[in-house]
C-alpha positions in Angstrom: 82.7 48.1 72.4 82.8 51.8 73.4 80.4 54.0 71.4 83.3 56.1 70.0 85.1 53.0 68.6 81.8 51.6 67.3 81.0 54.9 65.6 84.5 55.2 64.1 84.4 51.6 62.8 80.9 52.2 61.2 82.1 55.4 59.5 85.2 53.6 58.2 83.1 50.7 56.8 80.6 53.1 55.3 83.4 55.0 53.5 84.7 51.7 52.2 81.2 50.7 51.1 81.0 53.9 49.1 84.0 52.9 46.9 83.7 51.3 43.5 82.9 47.6 43.1 86.4 46.9 41.7 88.2 48.7 44.6 86.0 46.8 47.2 86.8 43.5 45.6 90.5 44.2 45.7 90.3 45.1 49.4 88.4 41.8 50.1 91.1 39.8 48.3 93.9 41.5 50.2 92.1 40.9 53.5 91.8 37.2 52.7 95.4 37.0 51.7 96.2 38.3 55.2 93.6 36.3 57.1 94.3 32.9 55.7 98.0 32.8 56.7 96.9 34.3 60.0 94.5 31.5 60.6 97.2 28.9 59.7 99.7 30.5 62.0 97.2 30.7 64.9 96.3 27.0 64.4 100.0 25.8 64.5 100.7 28.1 67.5 97.7 26.7 69.4 98.6 23.1 68.6 102.3 23.5 69.5 101.7 25.9 72.4 104.4 28.3 71.3 104.3 31.4 69.1 107.8 30.8 67.9 107.3 27.2 67.1 104.1 28.2 65.3 106.3 29.6 62.5 108.7 26.7 62.3 110.4 26.0 59.0 107.3 25.6 57.0 106.7 29.1 55.7 106.0 27.7 52.2 102.7 26.2 53.7 101.4 29.7 54.1 101.9 30.4 50.4 100.2 27.1 49.6 97.2 27.9 51.8 96.6 31.2 50.0 97.3 29.8 46.6 94.7 27.0 47.1 91.9 29.0 48.8 91.8 32.3 46.9 91.2 30.8 43.4 88.3 28.7 44.7 86.8 31.8 46.3 87.1 33.6 43.0 85.6 30.7 41.1 82.6 30.3 43.4 81.8 34.1 43.3 82.7 35.0 46.8 84.1 38.4 45.7 80.9 39.1 43.6 78.7 38.9 46.7 77.6 42.2 48.2 78.5 42.0 51.9 75.5 44.0 53.1 73.3 41.2 51.6 75.7 38.3 52.0 73.8 35.0 52.1 74.2 31.2 52.2 75.9 30.9 48.9 78.8 33.1 50.0 79.2 31.1 53.2 79.3 27.8 51.2 82.0 29.3 49.0 84.1 30.0 52.1 83.6 26.4 53.3 84.5 25.0 49.9 87.6 27.1 49.6 88.8 26.4 53.1 88.2 22.7 52.9 90.1 22.4 49.6 93.0 24.4 51.2 93.1 22.0 54.2 93.1 19.0 51.9 96.0 20.3 49.8 98.0 21.3 52.9 97.5 17.9 54.5 98.8 16.3 51.2 101.8 18.5 51.1 102.5 18.0 54.8 102.6 14.3 54.5 104.5 14.1 51.2 106.8 17.1 51.1 107.2 18.3 54.7 107.2 14.8 56.2 104.6 15.7 58.9 106.5 18.7 60.0 103.2 20.2 61.3 100.8 18.0 63.4 97.8 16.9 61.3 95.4 18.1 64.0 96.7 21.6 63.5 95.0 21.7 60.1 91.6 20.9 61.7 92.1 23.9 63.9 93.2 25.9 60.8 89.9 24.9 59.0 87.8 26.2 61.9 89.8 29.4 62.3 89.8 30.1 58.5 86.0 29.8 58.5 85.9 32.2 61.4 88.3 34.7 60.0 87.0 34.8 56.4 83.3 34.3 56.9 83.1 35.9 60.4 84.8 39.1 59.2 82.2 39.5 56.4 79.3 38.8 58.8 80.7 41.4 61.2 80.9 44.0 58.5 77.4 43.1 57.4 76.0 43.6 61.0 77.8 46.9 61.4 76.5 48.2 58.0 73.0 47.0 58.7 72.8 48.5 62.2 74.3 51.7 60.9 71.1 52.6 59.1 69.6 55.4 61.3 67.8 57.1 58.4 65.3 54.2 58.0 61.9 54.3 59.7 62.0 52.6 63.1 59.2 50.0 63.0 57.7 47.3 65.3 56.8 44.1 63.5 53.4 42.7 64.6 53.6 39.0 64.3 56.7 37.0 65.2 55.9 33.9 63.2 57.5 32.7 60.0 56.4 35.7 58.0 57.6 38.1 60.7 61.0 36.4 60.9 61.5 36.5 57.2 60.4 40.1 57.1 62.9 41.1 59.8 65.7 39.3 57.9 64.8 41.1 54.6 64.5 44.5 56.2 67.9 44.2 57.9 69.5 44.4 54.5 67.5 47.5 53.4 67.6 51.2 54.2 63.9 52.1 54.2 62.9 50.4 57.5 64.7 49.5 60.7 62.9 46.8 62.7 63.4 47.4 66.5 61.1 44.8 68.1 58.5 42.1 67.6 55.0 42.0 69.1 53.0 38.8 69.1 49.8 37.4 70.7 51.4 34.0 71.3 52.5 33.9 75.0 55.1 31.2 74.3 57.1 33.6 72.2 57.3 36.4 74.9 60.8 37.5 75.8 62.3 35.3 73.1 64.7 36.8 70.6 64.2 36.4 66.8 66.8 37.7 64.4 68.2 39.9 67.2 64.8 41.4 68.1 62.9 40.8 71.3 59.3 39.7 71.3 56.9 41.6 73.4 53.2 41.3 74.3 50.6 43.5 72.5 49.5 44.8 75.9 53.0 46.5 76.1 52.9 47.9 72.6 52.6 51.5 73.8 55.6 51.1 76.0 57.6 49.3 73.3 56.9 52.2 70.9 58.1 54.7 73.4 61.2 52.8 74.4 62.4 52.1 70.9 61.2 55.5 69.5 59.2 53.6 66.8 57.1 55.5 64.2 55.4 52.6 62.4 54.0 49.1 62.7 54.3 46.4 60.0 51.7 43.7 60.2 53.2 40.3 59.4 50.0 38.3 59.6 49.3 37.2 56.1 47.2 34.2 57.1 45.1 36.0 59.7 41.3 36.3 59.2 39.9 39.7 58.3 38.1 39.9 61.7 41.4 39.2 63.5 43.2 41.9 61.4 40.4 44.4 62.1 40.8 43.8 65.9 44.5 44.4 65.6 44.0 47.6 63.5 41.5 48.9 66.1 44.1 48.4 68.8 46.7 50.3 66.7 44.6 53.2 65.7 45.0 55.2 68.9 48.9 55.0 68.8 49.3 57.5 66.0 51.6 55.1 64.1 51.8 54.5 60.3 50.5 51.0 59.9 51.5 48.9 56.9 51.3 45.3 56.0 52.9 42.4 54.1 50.9 40.9 51.2 48.1 38.4 52.0 48.7 34.7 52.1 47.1 34.1 48.7 49.5 36.4 46.9 52.5 34.9 48.8 51.5 31.3 47.9 50.7 32.2 44.3 54.1 33.9 43.9 52.5 37.2 43.1 54.3 39.0 46.0 57.2 38.7 48.4 57.0 39.0 52.1 59.1 42.1 52.1 56.8 44.0 49.7 55.4 46.4 52.2 51.9 47.7 51.4 49.4 50.1 52.8 46.7 48.5 54.9 43.9 47.0 52.8 40.7 48.9 53.6 38.9 45.6 53.4 40.7 44.7 56.7 38.9 47.7 58.3 35.5 46.1 57.5 36.6 42.9 59.2 34.3 40.6 57.3 35.7 37.3 56.0 34.4 36.1 52.6 32.3 32.9 52.6 34.1 30.1 50.7 32.6 29.8 47.2 30.4 26.8 46.2 32.4 25.3 43.4 29.3 23.8 41.8 27.8 27.2 41.5 31.0 28.7 40.1 31.2 26.0 37.4 27.6 25.7 36.4 27.4 28.6 33.9 31.1 28.7 32.9 33.1 25.4 32.8 33.3 24.2 29.2 31.0 27.0 27.9 31.4 30.1 25.7 31.0 33.1 28.0 30.8 36.8 27.2 31.4 39.8 29.5 30.3 43.3 28.4 32.0 46.3 29.9 35.0 43.9 30.3 37.5 46.7 31.0 35.6 48.1 34.0 36.2 47.4 37.7 33.6 44.6 38.0 33.8 43.5 34.4 37.6 42.9 34.5 37.4 41.0 37.8 34.6 38.8 36.3 37.0 38.1 33.4 39.8 37.2 35.8 37.7 34.7 37.7 35.9 33.3 34.7 39.1 32.4 32.9 40.3 30.4 35.9 37.1 28.3 35.7 38.0 26.8 32.4 35.5 28.2 29.9 35.9 27.0 26.3 35.9 30.6 25.1 35.8 34.0 26.8 34.5 36.9 24.7 35.3 40.3 26.1 33.4 43.3 24.8 34.6 46.8 25.7 34.0 50.3 24.3 37.4 51.7 25.5 40.3 50.7 23.3 42.8 51.1 26.1 40.7 49.2 28.6 40.3 46.4 26.1 44.0 46.2 25.4 44.8 46.2 29.1 42.4 43.4 30.2 43.2 41.3 27.1 46.9 41.4 27.8 46.3 40.4 31.5 44.0 37.6 30.6 46.4 36.1 28.1 49.1 36.1 30.8 46.7 34.2 33.1 45.8 31.8 30.4 49.4 31.1 29.6 50.1 30.3 33.2 47.1 28.0 33.4 48.4 26.0 30.3 51.9 25.8 31.9 50.3 24.2 35.0 48.6 21.6 32.8 45.2 23.2 32.4 43.5 23.9 29.1 44.1 27.4 27.7 40.7 28.9 26.8 40.2 30.9 23.6 40.1 34.7 24.3 38.3 36.9 21.8 38.7 40.6 22.5 36.2 42.9 20.7 35.6 46.6 20.5 32.0 47.6 20.6 29.1 49.3 22.3 26.6 47.1 24.1 23.6 49.1 22.8 24.4 48.3 19.2 22.0 45.4 19.0 23.1 43.9 15.7 26.7 44.1 16.5 26.1 42.3 19.8 23.8 39.7 18.0 26.5 38.9 15.5 29.1 38.5 18.3 26.9 36.2 20.3 25.9 34.2 17.2 29.4 33.8 15.7 31.0 32.9 19.1 28.3 30.5 20.2 27.9 32.4 23.5 26.0 30.5 26.2 26.4 32.8 29.2 26.4 36.6 29.2 27.5 38.8 32.1 26.3 42.3 31.3 28.5 44.7 33.3 28.6 47.6 30.8 27.1 50.7 32.4 27.7 54.2 33.5 27.7 54.2 37.3 29.1 57.5 38.6 26.1 59.3 40.1 27.0 62.9 39.5 28.3 62.3 36.0 25.2 60.4 34.9 23.1 63.1 36.5 24.9 65.7 34.4 24.7 63.5 31.2 21.2 62.3 31.5 20.4 61.2 28.0 23.7 59.3 27.6 23.1 57.7 30.9 19.7 56.4 29.9 21.0 55.3 26.5 23.9 53.3 28.0 22.2 51.8 31.1 18.8 51.1 29.7 19.1 50.6 26.0 22.3 48.6 26.1 20.6 46.2 28.5 17.5 46.0 26.2 19.5 45.4 23.0 22.0 43.0 24.6 19.1 41.1 26.2 17.1 41.0 22.9 20.2 39.7 21.1 20.8 37.0 23.7 17.2 36.0 23.5 17.2 35.7 19.7 20.5 33.7 19.8 19.3 31.3 22.4 21.7 32.3 25.2 21.2 30.1 28.3 21.9 32.6 31.1 22.0 36.4 31.1 23.2 38.1 34.3 22.8 41.9 34.8 25.3 43.5 37.2 22.9 45.9 39.0 23.3 48.2 42.0 21.8 49.1 45.4 21.1 52.6 43.9 18.3 51.0 41.9 16.2 50.7 45.1 14.0 53.7 45.7 16.3 55.7 43.4 16.8 59.5 43.9 19.1 59.9 40.9 19.2 59.2 37.2 21.8 56.5 37.5 19.7 54.5 40.0 16.5 55.0 38.0 18.2 53.8 34.8 19.5 50.7 36.5 16.0 49.9 38.0 14.6 50.4 34.5 17.2 48.0 33.1 16.0 45.4 35.7 12.4 46.0 34.6 13.5 45.4 31.0 15.0 42.0 31.7 12.0 41.0 33.9 9.7 42.0 31.1 11.7 39.9 28.6 11.4 37.0 30.9 7.6 37.4 31.2 7.5 37.4 27.4 8.4 33.8 27.5 11.9 32.6 26.6 14.3 29.8 27.3 17.0 32.3 28.3 17.2 32.8 32.0 17.4 36.5 32.8 18.5 37.6 36.2 20.1 40.5 37.9 22.5 40.8 40.9 22.2 43.9 43.1 25.0 45.0 45.5 26.5 48.2 46.9 29.9 49.9 46.5 33.0 47.9 45.8 36.3 48.8 47.4 39.0 50.4 45.2 36.7 50.5 42.1 37.0 53.5 39.8 35.3 56.4 41.3 35.0 55.0 44.8 36.0 57.0 47.9 38.8 54.7 49.0 41.3 55.6 46.2 40.2 59.2 46.6 41.0 59.2 50.3 44.4 57.6 49.8 45.3 60.3 47.3 44.1 63.1 49.5 46.0 61.7 52.5 49.2 61.4 50.3 48.8 65.1 49.3 48.4 66.2 53.0 44.7 66.7 52.9 42.1 67.8 53.3 40.0 64.6 53.0 36.6 65.5 51.6 33.4 63.8 52.8 30.0 64.8 51.5 28.1 64.6 54.8 28.9 63.6 58.4 26.1 61.0 58.4 26.4 59.4 55.0 26.8 55.6 55.1 27.5 53.0 52.4 27.7 49.3 52.0 31.1 48.0 50.9 32.4 44.7 49.4 35.7 43.8 47.8 35.8 43.6 44.0 36.8 39.9 43.9 34.1 38.9 46.4 31.4 40.8 44.5 32.5 39.2 41.2 32.6 35.7 42.7 29.1 36.1 44.2 27.7 37.5 40.8 28.9 34.3 39.1 27.4 32.1 41.8 24.1 34.0 41.8 23.7 33.6 38.1 24.0 29.8 38.4 20.9 29.8 40.7 18.7 31.8 38.3 15.3 30.5 37.4 14.3 33.4 35.3 13.5 37.0 36.2 15.3 36.7 39.6 16.6 39.7 41.5 19.5 38.5 43.6 20.7 40.7 46.5 24.1 40.2 48.1 24.6 40.3 51.8 26.8 43.4 52.2 27.3 43.1 55.9 27.0 46.2 58.1 27.0 49.7 56.4 30.0 51.9 57.0 29.9 55.5 58.0 32.1 57.3 55.5 33.3 59.9 58.1 34.5 57.0 60.3 36.3 55.4 57.4 38.1 58.6 56.6 39.2 59.0 60.2 40.5 55.5 60.4 42.4 55.8 57.2 44.1 59.0 58.4 45.0 57.4 61.8 46.4 54.3 60.2 48.6 56.5 58.0 50.3 57.6 61.2 48.5 61.0 61.1 46.0 62.8 63.3 42.7 64.4 62.3 42.7 68.2 62.6 39.5 69.4 64.1 38.2 71.6 66.9 39.3 69.2 69.5 42.8 68.8 68.0 43.7 72.0 66.1 47.3 70.9 65.8 46.4 67.7 63.9 47.8 66.8 60.5 44.8 66.5 58.1 41.4 68.1 58.2 38.2 66.4 57.1 36.0 68.8 55.1 32.3 68.3 54.4 31.4 69.3 50.9 27.6 68.6 51.0 25.7 65.9 49.2 26.2 65.8 45.5 23.2 66.3 43.2 20.7 63.5 43.7 23.0 61.7 46.2 21.4 59.8 49.1 22.5 59.6 52.7 22.2 55.9 52.8 21.5 53.1 50.3 19.0 50.3 50.4 19.2 46.8 48.8 15.5 45.8 48.8 12.2 47.1 47.4 10.0 46.0 50.2 10.7 43.1 52.6 9.8 40.1 50.5 13.0 38.2 50.4 14.0 34.5 50.6 17.3 32.7 51.1 19.2 30.6 48.6 21.7 27.8 48.9 24.4 30.4 49.3 24.4 32.2 52.7 25.4 35.6 51.2 22.9 35.6 48.3 19.2 36.3 48.8 16.4 36.3 46.2 14.1 39.3 46.3 10.5 39.0 45.2 9.7 42.4 43.5 7.1 43.7 41.2 7.6 43.7 37.4 5.6 44.7 34.3 4.3 42.9 31.3 6.7 43.1 28.3 4.1 45.0 26.2 4.1 47.9 28.7 7.9 47.9 29.0 8.3 47.9 25.3 5.9 50.8 24.8 7.8 52.9 27.4 11.1 52.1 25.8 9.9 53.2 22.3 8.3 56.4 23.6 11.3 57.3 25.7 13.5 56.8 22.6 11.5 59.4 20.7 11.9 61.8 23.5 15.6 61.2 23.8 16.1 61.9 20.1 14.6 65.3 20.7 17.0 65.8 23.7 14.0 66.6 25.9 15.4 66.0 29.4 12.3 67.2 31.2 10.0 64.8 29.4 12.6 62.0 29.7 12.6 62.4 33.4 8.8 62.4 33.5 8.8 59.1 31.6 11.3 57.6 34.1 9.0 58.7 36.9 6.1 57.0 35.1 8.1 53.7 34.6 9.7 53.6 38.1 7.0 54.5 40.6 9.6 54.5 43.5 11.8 57.0 41.7 11.9 60.3 43.6 14.4 62.8 42.2 16.3 64.7 44.9 17.4 67.5 42.6 16.5 69.6 39.6 17.6 68.5 36.1 21.4 68.7 36.2 22.1 67.7 32.6 24.9 70.2 31.5 23.8 70.5 27.9 20.1 70.9 28.9 21.1 73.6 31.3 23.1 75.4 28.7 20.1 75.4 26.4 17.9 76.7 29.1 20.4 79.5 29.9 20.7 80.4 26.2 16.9 80.5 25.7 16.5 82.7 28.9 19.3 85.0 27.7 17.7 85.3 24.2 14.4 86.3 25.7 16.1 88.8 28.0 17.9 90.4 25.1 14.7 91.4 23.3 14.0 95.2 23.7 11.0 96.1 25.9 9.4 98.0 23.0 9.5 94.9 20.8 8.1 92.7 23.5 5.1 95.2 24.0 4.5 95.3 20.2 4.6 91.5 19.9 2.2 91.2 22.9 -0.2 93.7 21.3 -0.2 91.9 18.0 -0.9 88.5 19.6 -3.8 90.0 21.5 -5.2 91.6 18.3 -5.0 88.3 16.5 -6.8 86.5 19.3 -9.5 89.2 19.3 -10.1 88.7 15.6 -10.5 85.0 15.7 -14.3 84.9 16.6 -15.0 87.3 13.7 -13.2 85.0 11.3 -15.2 82.0 12.6 -18.4 84.0 12.1 -17.6 84.6 8.4 
C-alpha cells in the first residue's frame, strides 16, 4: 500500500477513533449491516460462478442473515469492545453470531426456499463473514496501533514468553512502541514474534541505529542478578534509557503485570544473587511463637514484620513511635494476614502499639501481657549527620532504648533478643556508630550477667532503597535533571537489599548462643561515584564532566559530611568463624562485665540530663576504645549555647572586664591573710 494511501487511511481511522462511543458503535453496526450481505453475496457468486446468478431470487436471505447475526453480536458485547484493544472475547462473539446466522439460513434455505441456494455456499459465507467482520476490526486495530509515532521506540531484550506478552501489551498502548527483539538464544535469531524480528545482542548497536530506538525494556523476569548485571553492563555504553518488567516473584504472586514497566532495580547493578534461606533457621524463633518488633515502621523493621507474618507466628506485636508509620505497617500486615487465611493458613494475631522503646516499664508491660518470646529490636536513629547534630537524643534512643528493652526482655523471660546493628559500629568515627557499638556492649554485658535470654546482634551495611540511603536520592536528582551529589570521589559502601537483610537477621537470631555478634556477608563494596554514573547512564543520559561538557547531568562532590567515613568495616579485628549459613559469620569480639557497663550507663545518664555534650562524648570515648571522632561536636543546640555564651562574654564592656579582673585578683591576694587570722 502506497505511503500516501496508508497515511490517509490512518488519519481517517484516527478521526473516527476520536468520536464519541455511541457514534463509533453506530458506525460499527452500519459496517456490519453492509459486510454481512456482502459476504453472503460473495459466497453465492463464488459457488455459482456468476455475479448475476449470485443475486438470484433469494434477496430475503440477505435480510435474514443480518437479522440473525446483528442481535447476537449485540448480546455478546461485540459493539462494547474497543477495537484498539480487541481480544479473544470479541472474536468469539463474531464466530458465534456468524455460526448462528449460517444455521438459520440453512434452515430457511431447506424449508422455505427449497434449496434455491447450494448448501455449500453457506460454508463459504461463514468463512467470508468471519473474514469481513473480524478481519476488518483486526485491520483497523493494526492501523491504529502502528500509527503511534509519539511513543518511545524501544527494543525488547528477551524474546521469551515475558517478552512476547510485553510486546503484545505495548502494541495497544501509546507510551512505548516496540520495534525489535534482542535475545541470547541463537535458535530465535531472525524469527518474527508479534511482528517483530529477533536479533542477536552483538548487533544491538546496529539495531538501535536502524530502528532509531531510544530505550531498552528488559523482559527477563526469571534471570539471575548476575545475568542481569552482565546485560546492564553491555547496555550502559549505548546511552539508552533502560527499564524492566517486574521480577518473577512479583509476577507469580500476582503483585504485578508483565506490562508494568519499572526503572532498573539498583540491586541488579550489584549482580549478587541471594542465597536461598534455611527454612529451619527461619522457623526456629518465629513459627507458633509470640514475636515483637520494635521500630516496626522503619525500613528494616517493616520488612522484618512482612517476613515474620508469613512464617506463621501465633502473635506479632509491632511497637512504633510514629503514629503514621504504625498505621501504615499495620494496615499492610492485616492485608497480608487476610490473604494467608484465604489460602488456608492460620491468620496470626496482630497487636499494633504506640510507644518508645526506651520506656522500660511500658515495654515490660507489653512483653509480659503479650507473652513475647522473641524480640527484634530495630528501633534506632541511623542517619549519621542527623544523629551527629542531635547527640543527646541519639544516645538516648540508640543506647538507652536497647538497655531498657533488653532489661524488660530479661525480666520477662524472653527466649531470644536480636539487635539490628550496623557496620558503622566498627571503629566508629561518629556518634551514631559509637551509640550502636555501645548498644552492642550493653547486650553483651547483660548476657555476661547470667540469663536464660539469648542476646545477640546482627551487623550489616547499607540497605538499598531504605529511608535516607543514596539510591532514592540519586533517582530523585536524576528525575530533576541533576546535579547528582556525591560526598567524595573515593567513598565506598557495602549494600544489600532490604528483604535479604531482614531474612538474614531472622536466620542469624536462630543461631544465637548468647552474646553473639553476627556479621552478614555484604559482598564487594561499591564505589558511590561509579553507582551514580551507572544510574545516570541507565536512565539514557550522559554524565557532564570535563571529558564530556555537553553531557546531561553533572556529578558534584559536596565533601564528606560531619564524622562520615570514606569506607565502612564489618569486623573489629579478624577473629571470625563461619556458621551453618554461608552468608552469616560469627565475630569474636571483646566485651565488658555488666557492672562496668551499668556504671557507665548511670554516669552517662547524669551527664545527659545536664545536656553536657562535651562530657557525654568523653564518656563515649571511655566506653568505646575504638571510637575516634572525625569532627568537633556538631550538636546544634550545644553549638547555639556555645555561641550564646561567647556572645554574652563579648558584649561585656572592656572597663567592666578590667574591674572584675582586678576584684578577683584582690580577693585572691587577701586569702592568705584570712587564713592567717
